[in-house]
N, CA, C and O atoms as CSV, one atom per row, in Angstrom:
chain,resi,resn,atom,element,x,y,z
A,1,MET,N,N,-20.710,28.317,-22.014
A,1,MET,CA,C,-19.347,27.956,-22.336
A,1,MET,C,C,-19.368,26.713,-23.224
A,1,MET,O,O,-20.182,25.812,-23.021
A,2,SER,N,N,-18.482,26.671,-24.194
A,2,SER,CA,C,-18.481,25.561,-25.132
A,2,SER,C,C,-17.868,24.305,-24.514
A,2,SER,O,O,-17.224,24.364,-23.466
A,3,LYS,N,N,-18.074,23.193,-25.167
A,3,LYS,CA,C,-17.590,21.914,-24.669
A,3,LYS,C,C,-16.178,21.655,-25.192
A,3,LYS,O,O,-15.949,20.779,-26.026
A,4,VAL,N,N,-15.234,22.455,-24.667
A,4,VAL,CA,C,-13.835,22.368,-25.066
A,4,VAL,C,C,-12.982,22.422,-23.806
A,4,VAL,O,O,-13.247,23.223,-22.910
A,5,CYS,N,N,-11.962,21.577,-23.732
A,5,CYS,CA,C,-11.048,21.577,-22.602
A,5,CYS,C,C,-10.220,22.857,-22.613
A,5,CYS,O,O,-9.671,23.230,-23.650
A,6,PHE,N,N,-10.127,23.533,-21.474
A,6,PHE,CA,C,-9.407,24.800,-21.369
A,6,PHE,C,C,-7.919,24.633,-21.644
A,6,PHE,O,O,-7.321,25.490,-22.295
A,7,LEU,N,N,-7.310,23.559,-21.169
A,7,LEU,CA,C,-5.869,23.393,-21.296
A,7,LEU,C,C,-5.439,22.748,-22.602
A,7,LEU,O,O,-4.530,23.243,-23.268
A,8,THR,N,N,-6.079,21.653,-22.974
A,8,THR,CA,C,-5.627,20.909,-24.147
A,8,THR,C,C,-6.399,21.234,-25.415
A,8,THR,O,O,-5.929,20.933,-26.513
A,9,GLY,N,N,-7.575,21.844,-25.291
A,9,GLY,CA,C,-8.381,22.156,-26.468
A,9,GLY,C,C,-9.111,20.955,-27.041
A,9,GLY,O,O,-9.562,20.992,-28.185
A,10,LYS,N,N,-9.233,19.879,-26.248
A,10,LYS,CA,C,-9.944,18.687,-26.721
A,10,LYS,C,C,-11.397,19.027,-27.013
A,10,LYS,O,O,-12.037,19.753,-26.253
A,11,ARG,N,N,-11.914,18.499,-28.116
A,11,ARG,CA,C,-13.299,18.703,-28.517
A,11,ARG,C,C,-13.968,17.345,-28.719
A,11,ARG,O,O,-13.385,16.301,-28.429
A,12,PHE,N,N,-15.180,17.378,-29.213
A,12,PHE,CA,C,-15.913,16.139,-29.456
A,12,PHE,C,C,-15.290,15.360,-30.611
A,12,PHE,O,O,-14.570,15.913,-31.442
A,13,MET,N,N,-15.587,14.058,-30.638
A,13,MET,CA,C,-15.200,13.204,-31.759
A,13,MET,C,C,-16.472,12.776,-32.474
A,13,MET,O,O,-17.543,12.746,-31.867
A,14,THR,N,N,-16.368,12.448,-33.739
A,14,THR,CA,C,-17.536,11.984,-34.480
A,14,THR,C,C,-17.374,10.502,-34.792
A,14,THR,O,O,-16.265,9.970,-34.850
A,15,GLY,N,N,-18.512,9.860,-34.989
A,15,GLY,CA,C,-18.518,8.445,-35.311
A,15,GLY,C,C,-19.881,8.046,-35.826
A,15,GLY,O,O,-20.665,8.890,-36.259
A,16,ASN,N,N,-20.160,6.763,-35.777
A,16,ASN,CA,C,-21.421,6.236,-36.279
A,16,ASN,C,C,-22.129,5.418,-35.221
A,16,ASN,O,O,-21.492,4.700,-34.450
A,17,ASN,N,N,-23.474,5.530,-35.184
A,17,ASN,CA,C,-24.302,4.547,-34.509
A,17,ASN,C,C,-24.524,3.433,-35.516
A,17,ASN,O,O,-24.938,3.695,-36.645
A,18,VAL,N,N,-24.261,2.214,-35.131
A,18,VAL,CA,C,-24.432,1.091,-36.047
A,18,VAL,C,C,-25.535,0.193,-35.502
A,18,VAL,O,O,-25.415,-0.358,-34.407
A,19,SER,N,N,-26.599,0.051,-36.263
A,19,SER,CA,C,-27.731,-0.764,-35.822
A,19,SER,C,C,-27.464,-2.241,-36.090
A,19,SER,O,O,-26.459,-2.610,-36.698
A,20,HIS,N,N,-28.382,-3.069,-35.625
A,20,HIS,CA,C,-28.268,-4.503,-35.851
A,20,HIS,C,C,-28.292,-4.817,-37.340
A,20,HIS,O,O,-27.654,-5.771,-37.785
A,21,ALA,N,N,-29.027,-4.015,-38.117
A,21,ALA,CA,C,-29.108,-4.204,-39.567
A,21,ALA,C,C,-27.943,-3.525,-40.296
A,21,ALA,O,O,-27.943,-3.428,-41.523
A,22,ASN,N,N,-26.945,-3.053,-39.524
A,22,ASN,CA,C,-25.737,-2.403,-40.046
A,22,ASN,C,C,-26.029,-1.060,-40.714
A,22,ASN,O,O,-25.282,-0.626,-41.590
A,23,ASN,N,N,-27.127,-0.397,-40.297
A,23,ASN,CA,C,-27.381,0.964,-40.759
A,23,ASN,C,C,-26.505,1.906,-39.941
A,23,ASN,O,O,-26.371,1.750,-38.728
A,24,LYS,N,N,-25.919,2.869,-40.609
A,24,LYS,CA,C,-25.008,3.785,-39.934
A,24,LYS,C,C,-25.577,5.203,-39.947
A,24,LYS,O,O,-25.950,5.721,-40.999
A,25,THR,N,N,-25.640,5.819,-38.777
A,25,THR,CA,C,-26.044,7.216,-38.668
A,25,THR,C,C,-24.985,7.954,-37.861
A,25,THR,O,O,-24.410,7.413,-36.917
A,26,LYS,N,N,-24.739,9.199,-38.251
A,26,LYS,CA,C,-23.698,9.992,-37.600
A,26,LYS,C,C,-24.071,10.285,-36.149
A,26,LYS,O,O,-25.245,10.456,-35.819
A,27,ARG,N,N,-23.056,10.340,-35.291
A,27,ARG,CA,C,-23.257,10.712,-33.902
A,27,ARG,C,C,-22.028,11.463,-33.404
A,27,ARG,O,O,-21.007,11.528,-34.089
A,28,LYS,N,N,-22.135,12.027,-32.208
A,28,LYS,CA,C,-21.067,12.830,-31.641
A,28,LYS,C,C,-20.709,12.278,-30.261
A,28,LYS,O,O,-21.592,12.034,-29.440
A,29,PHE,N,N,-19.428,12.084,-30.010
A,29,PHE,CA,C,-18.926,11.648,-28.711
A,29,PHE,C,C,-18.381,12.877,-28.000
A,29,PHE,O,O,-17.339,13.407,-28.385
A,30,ASP,N,N,-19.086,13.339,-26.954
A,30,ASP,CA,C,-18.641,14.518,-26.226
A,30,ASP,C,C,-17.456,14.185,-25.331
A,30,ASP,O,O,-17.295,13.049,-24.884
A,31,VAL,N,N,-16.638,15.188,-25.080
A,31,VAL,CA,C,-15.491,15.044,-24.196
A,31,VAL,C,C,-15.976,15.087,-22.748
A,31,VAL,O,O,-16.958,15.762,-22.438
A,32,ASN,N,N,-15.291,14.371,-21.867
A,32,ASN,CA,C,-15.681,14.264,-20.463
A,32,ASN,C,C,-15.119,15.466,-19.689
A,32,ASN,O,O,-14.019,15.401,-19.140
A,33,LEU,N,N,-15.892,16.563,-19.653
A,33,LEU,CA,C,-15.437,17.797,-19.011
A,33,LEU,C,C,-15.874,17.864,-17.557
A,33,LEU,O,O,-16.959,17.406,-17.199
A,34,ARG,N,N,-15.012,18.445,-16.723
A,34,ARG,CA,C,-15.291,18.669,-15.316
A,34,ARG,C,C,-14.925,20.105,-14.974
A,34,ARG,O,O,-13.904,20.615,-15.437
A,35,SER,N,N,-15.750,20.757,-14.169
A,35,SER,CA,C,-15.443,22.103,-13.690
A,35,SER,C,C,-14.554,21.986,-12.463
A,35,SER,O,O,-14.926,21.347,-11.479
A,36,VAL,N,N,-13.386,22.599,-12.521
A,36,VAL,CA,C,-12.431,22.531,-11.410
A,36,VAL,C,C,-11.828,23.911,-11.172
A,36,VAL,O,O,-11.886,24.787,-12.035
A,37,THR,N,N,-11.259,24.085,-10.005
A,37,THR,CA,C,-10.505,25.284,-9.685
A,37,THR,C,C,-9.041,24.888,-9.581
A,37,THR,O,O,-8.667,24.063,-8.747
A,38,LEU,N,N,-8.220,25.482,-10.433
A,38,LEU,CA,C,-6.795,25.175,-10.464
A,38,LEU,C,C,-6.017,26.315,-9.834
A,38,LEU,O,O,-6.305,27.486,-10.081
A,39,ASN,N,N,-5.026,25.968,-9.015
A,39,ASN,CA,C,-4.176,26.955,-8.358
A,39,ASN,C,C,-2.842,27.061,-9.085
A,39,ASN,O,O,-2.206,26.050,-9.387
A,40,SER,N,N,-2.430,28.276,-9.360
A,40,SER,CA,C,-1.107,28.524,-9.907
A,40,SER,C,C,-0.215,28.982,-8.761
A,40,SER,O,O,-0.415,30.062,-8.205
A,41,ASP,N,N,0.775,28.156,-8.407
A,41,ASP,CA,C,1.674,28.495,-7.308
A,41,ASP,C,C,2.556,29.687,-7.667
A,41,ASP,O,O,2.841,30.527,-6.813
A,42,THR,N,N,2.981,29.763,-8.899
A,42,THR,CA,C,3.863,30.840,-9.335
A,42,THR,C,C,3.161,32.183,-9.328
A,42,THR,O,O,3.703,33.168,-8.826
A,43,LEU,N,N,1.958,32.231,-9.879
A,43,LEU,CA,C,1.226,33.490,-9.974
A,43,LEU,C,C,0.433,33.793,-8.716
A,43,LEU,O,O,0.076,34.946,-8.473
A,44,GLY,N,N,0.155,32.782,-7.917
A,44,GLY,CA,C,-0.640,32.967,-6.714
A,44,GLY,C,C,-2.100,33.259,-7.005
A,44,GLY,O,O,-2.753,33.978,-6.249
A,45,GLU,N,N,-2.621,32.704,-8.105
A,45,GLU,CA,C,-4.000,32.939,-8.519
A,45,GLU,C,C,-4.743,31.617,-8.654
A,45,GLU,O,O,-4.140,30.553,-8.792
A,46,LYS,N,N,-6.079,31.712,-8.608
A,46,LYS,CA,C,-6.940,30.555,-8.820
A,46,LYS,C,C,-7.694,30.759,-10.118
A,46,LYS,O,O,-8.117,31.871,-10.433
A,47,TYR,N,N,-7.862,29.676,-10.874
A,47,TYR,CA,C,-8.579,29.717,-12.143
A,47,TYR,C,C,-9.685,28.674,-12.112
A,47,TYR,O,O,-9.420,27.490,-11.901
A,48,LYS,N,N,-10.930,29.111,-12.323
A,48,LYS,CA,C,-12.058,28.188,-12.403
A,48,LYS,C,C,-12.280,27.887,-13.882
A,48,LYS,O,O,-12.674,28.766,-14.648
A,49,VAL,N,N,-12.025,26.640,-14.277
A,49,VAL,CA,C,-12.060,26.257,-15.687
A,49,VAL,C,C,-12.737,24.900,-15.846
A,49,VAL,O,O,-12.975,24.185,-14.873
A,50,LYS,N,N,-13.039,24.568,-17.096
A,50,LYS,CA,C,-13.532,23.242,-17.443
A,50,LYS,C,C,-12.416,22.512,-18.173
A,50,LYS,O,O,-11.923,22.971,-19.203
A,51,ILE,N,N,-12.023,21.362,-17.621
A,51,ILE,CA,C,-10.990,20.563,-18.269
A,51,ILE,C,C,-11.467,19.120,-18.400
A,51,ILE,O,O,-12.369,18.686,-17.683
A,52,ALA,N,N,-10.854,18.389,-19.317
A,52,ALA,CA,C,-11.193,16.989,-19.535
A,52,ALA,C,C,-10.679,16.150,-18.368
A,52,ALA,O,O,-9.686,16.504,-17.732
A,53,ALA,N,N,-11.348,15.055,-18.096
A,53,ALA,CA,C,-10.949,14.166,-17.009
A,53,ALA,C,C,-9.554,13.601,-17.266
A,53,ALA,O,O,-8.787,13.413,-16.322
A,54,SER,N,N,-9.217,13.329,-18.509
A,54,SER,CA,C,-7.888,12.823,-18.833
A,54,SER,C,C,-6.817,13.869,-18.558
A,54,SER,O,O,-5.710,13.529,-18.142
A,55,THR,N,N,-7.138,15.139,-18.786
A,55,THR,CA,C,-6.203,16.217,-18.490
A,55,THR,C,C,-6.015,16.357,-16.984
A,55,THR,O,O,-4.916,16.656,-16.516
A,56,MET,N,N,-7.087,16.142,-16.226
A,56,MET,CA,C,-7.006,16.212,-14.771
A,56,MET,C,C,-6.071,15.135,-14.229
A,56,MET,O,O,-5.291,15.393,-13.312
A,57,ARG,N,N,-6.147,13.938,-14.787
A,57,ARG,CA,C,-5.248,12.862,-14.369
A,57,ARG,C,C,-3.800,13.223,-14.688
A,57,ARG,O,O,-2.901,12.954,-13.891
A,58,THR,N,N,-3.574,13.827,-15.844
A,58,THR,CA,C,-2.227,14.222,-16.229
A,58,THR,C,C,-1.700,15.316,-15.309
A,58,THR,O,O,-0.527,15.295,-14.936
A,59,LEU,N,N,-2.555,16.279,-14.938
A,59,LEU,CA,C,-2.152,17.330,-14.003
A,59,LEU,C,C,-1.698,16.730,-12.677
A,59,LEU,O,O,-0.683,17.151,-12.122
A,60,ASN,N,N,-2.436,15.758,-12.167
A,60,ASN,CA,C,-2.064,15.119,-10.911
A,60,ASN,C,C,-0.764,14.340,-11.045
A,60,ASN,O,O,0.042,14.311,-10.115
A,61,LYS,N,N,-0.557,13.717,-12.178
A,61,LYS,CA,C,0.641,12.918,-12.406
A,61,LYS,C,C,1.879,13.804,-12.489
A,61,LYS,O,O,2.917,13.482,-11.912
A,62,VAL,N,N,1.767,14.921,-13.209
A,62,VAL,CA,C,2.906,15.798,-13.440
A,62,VAL,C,C,3.227,16.628,-12.205
A,62,VAL,O,O,4.396,16.888,-11.921
A,63,GLY,N,N,2.215,17.043,-11.476
A,63,GLY,CA,C,2.476,17.777,-10.249
A,63,GLY,C,C,1.929,19.182,-10.206
A,63,GLY,O,O,2.494,20.033,-9.520
A,64,GLY,N,N,0.853,19.457,-10.911
A,64,GLY,CA,C,0.222,20.765,-10.804
A,64,GLY,C,C,0.139,21.508,-12.118
A,64,GLY,O,O,0.697,21.094,-13.134
A,65,LEU,N,N,-0.574,22.615,-12.066
A,65,LEU,CA,C,-0.852,23.409,-13.265
A,65,LEU,C,C,0.411,24.012,-13.865
A,65,LEU,O,O,0.626,23.931,-15.074
A,66,ASP,N,N,1.243,24.615,-13.028
A,66,ASP,CA,C,2.432,25.293,-13.536
A,66,ASP,C,C,3.380,24.330,-14.246
A,66,ASP,O,O,3.858,24.612,-15.344
A,67,ARG,N,N,3.640,23.221,-13.623
A,67,ARG,CA,C,4.561,22.247,-14.217
A,67,ARG,C,C,3.965,21.639,-15.489
A,67,ARG,O,O,4.686,21.402,-16.459
A,68,PHE,N,N,2.649,21.385,-15.490
A,68,PHE,CA,C,1.986,20.849,-16.683
A,68,PHE,C,C,2.168,21.786,-17.863
A,68,PHE,O,O,2.521,21.351,-18.960
A,69,LEU,N,N,1.928,23.078,-17.640
A,69,LEU,CA,C,2.037,24.044,-18.732
A,69,LEU,C,C,3.464,24.213,-19.203
A,69,LEU,O,O,3.712,24.280,-20.407
A,70,LEU,N,N,4.408,24.285,-18.277
A,70,LEU,CA,C,5.803,24.497,-18.665
A,70,LEU,C,C,6.409,23.291,-19.371
A,70,LEU,O,O,7.271,23.450,-20.236
A,71,ASP,N,N,5.966,22.083,-19.010
A,71,ASP,CA,C,6.506,20.872,-19.625
A,71,ASP,C,C,5.816,20.512,-20.942
A,71,ASP,O,O,6.351,19.725,-21.722
A,72,SER,N,N,4.630,21.080,-21.196
A,72,SER,CA,C,3.871,20.715,-22.393
A,72,SER,C,C,4.397,21.440,-23.628
A,72,SER,O,O,4.896,22.563,-23.551
A,73,ASP,N,N,4.270,20.765,-24.763
A,73,ASP,CA,C,4.627,21.370,-26.047
A,73,ASP,C,C,3.555,22.394,-26.418
A,73,ASP,O,O,2.371,22.170,-26.165
A,74,ASN,N,N,3.959,23.506,-27.011
A,74,ASN,CA,C,3.007,24.573,-27.344
A,74,ASN,C,C,1.941,24.117,-28.333
A,74,ASN,O,O,0.821,24.627,-28.302
A,75,SER,N,N,2.260,23.177,-29.202
A,75,SER,CA,C,1.292,22.721,-30.201
A,75,SER,C,C,0.165,21.907,-29.569
A,75,SER,O,O,-0.889,21.741,-30.181
A,76,LYS,N,N,0.371,21.396,-28.351
A,76,LYS,CA,C,-0.643,20.575,-27.694
A,76,LYS,C,C,-1.517,21.365,-26.730
A,76,LYS,O,O,-2.412,20.798,-26.104
A,77,LEU,N,N,-1.269,22.674,-26.603
A,77,LEU,CA,C,-2.038,23.501,-25.678
A,77,LEU,C,C,-3.026,24.370,-26.437
A,77,LEU,O,O,-2.816,24.701,-27.604
A,78,SER,N,N,-4.112,24.737,-25.755
A,78,SER,CA,C,-5.096,25.634,-26.346
A,78,SER,C,C,-4.562,27.062,-26.315
A,78,SER,O,O,-3.537,27.338,-25.692
A,79,HIS,N,N,-5.265,27.964,-26.992
A,79,HIS,CA,C,-4.841,29.359,-27.085
A,79,HIS,C,C,-4.818,30.018,-25.702
A,79,HIS,O,O,-3.884,30.751,-25.376
A,80,ASP,N,N,-5.846,29.754,-24.896
A,80,ASP,CA,C,-5.914,30.324,-23.546
A,80,ASP,C,C,-4.808,29.773,-22.647
A,80,ASP,O,O,-4.253,30.499,-21.822
A,81,ALA,N,N,-4.494,28.498,-22.809
A,81,ALA,CA,C,-3.439,27.887,-22.005
A,81,ALA,C,C,-2.074,28.454,-22.385
A,81,ALA,O,O,-1.200,28.581,-21.527
A,82,LEU,N,N,-1.882,28.794,-23.649
A,82,LEU,CA,C,-0.620,29.406,-24.076
A,82,LEU,C,C,-0.427,30.772,-23.434
A,82,LEU,O,O,0.687,31.127,-23.047
A,83,LYS,N,N,-1.512,31.543,-23.319
A,83,LYS,CA,C,-1.428,32.844,-22.650
A,83,LYS,C,C,-1.008,32.664,-21.193
A,83,LYS,O,O,-0.162,33.400,-20.685
A,84,LEU,N,N,-1.603,31.688,-20.533
A,84,LEU,CA,C,-1.283,31.412,-19.142
A,84,LEU,C,C,0.165,30.926,-19.000
A,84,LEU,O,O,0.854,31.276,-18.042
A,85,LYS,N,N,0.614,30.125,-19.956
A,85,LYS,CA,C,1.989,29.614,-19.932
A,85,LYS,C,C,2.992,30.755,-20.062
A,85,LYS,O,O,4.015,30.753,-19.377
A,86,THR,N,N,2.719,31.723,-20.923
A,86,THR,CA,C,3.636,32.849,-21.077
A,86,THR,C,C,3.669,33.715,-19.818
A,86,THR,O,O,4.725,34.227,-19.446
A,87,LYS,N,N,2.516,33.881,-19.159
A,87,LYS,CA,C,2.482,34.618,-17.898
A,87,LYS,C,C,3.374,33.953,-16.853
A,87,LYS,O,O,4.135,34.620,-16.152
A,88,ILE,N,N,3.266,32.630,-16.762
A,88,ILE,CA,C,4.042,31.879,-15.773
A,88,ILE,C,C,5.525,31.918,-16.101
A,88,ILE,O,O,6.355,32.103,-15.212
A,89,SER,N,N,5.863,31.745,-17.375
A,89,SER,CA,C,7.282,31.738,-17.750
A,89,SER,C,C,7.918,33.114,-17.569
A,89,SER,O,O,9.098,33.198,-17.228
A,90,LYS,N,N,7.165,34.200,-17.789
A,90,LYS,CA,C,7.693,35.548,-17.556
A,90,LYS,C,C,7.957,35.775,-16.075
A,90,LYS,O,O,8.940,36.417,-15.703
A,91,LYS,N,N,7.073,35.244,-15.228
A,91,LYS,CA,C,7.234,35.400,-13.781
A,91,LYS,C,C,8.451,34.620,-13.276
A,91,LYS,O,O,9.135,35.065,-12.354
A,92,LEU,N,N,8.723,33.450,-13.882
A,92,LEU,CA,C,9.835,32.620,-13.457
A,92,LEU,C,C,11.173,33.073,-14.035
A,92,LEU,O,O,12.228,32.733,-13.500
A,93,ARG,N,N,11.132,33.835,-15.123
A,93,ARG,CA,C,12.355,34.271,-15.790
A,93,ARG,C,C,13.151,35.181,-14.854
A,93,ARG,O,O,12.596,36.126,-14.295
A,94,PRO,N,N,14.441,34.906,-14.679
A,94,PRO,CA,C,15.244,35.755,-13.785
A,94,PRO,C,C,15.436,37.156,-14.380
A,94,PRO,O,O,15.608,37.314,-15.588
A,95,ILE,N,N,15.402,38.151,-13.519
A,95,ILE,CA,C,15.576,39.534,-13.958
A,95,ILE,C,C,17.076,39.828,-14.066
A,95,ILE,O,O,17.841,39.555,-13.141
A,96,LYS,N,N,17.481,40.383,-15.201
A,96,LYS,CA,C,18.911,40.660,-15.441
A,96,LYS,C,C,19.229,42.094,-15.166
A,96,LYS,O,O,20.378,42.511,-15.312
């Protein structure tokens, strides 16, 4: 599995190693990923995914996976998270 956050799509950042002599060489800053199991209360399913530690803090602050996805802007979510968001919103939509 690649080093990408499942929910936000965060990837590595690039920068420079700077030596004492001010020589610069390219380097990569990896994202802090953690394997977690997230529960969707609406769908009643569990998802084992890799998410960034910062995303995990946001999930705890907002109040869970469902609320995080529904409150987030679509442009800030990954492709897989958008699929999950549409599943949840269809389930919550009242039947007419």
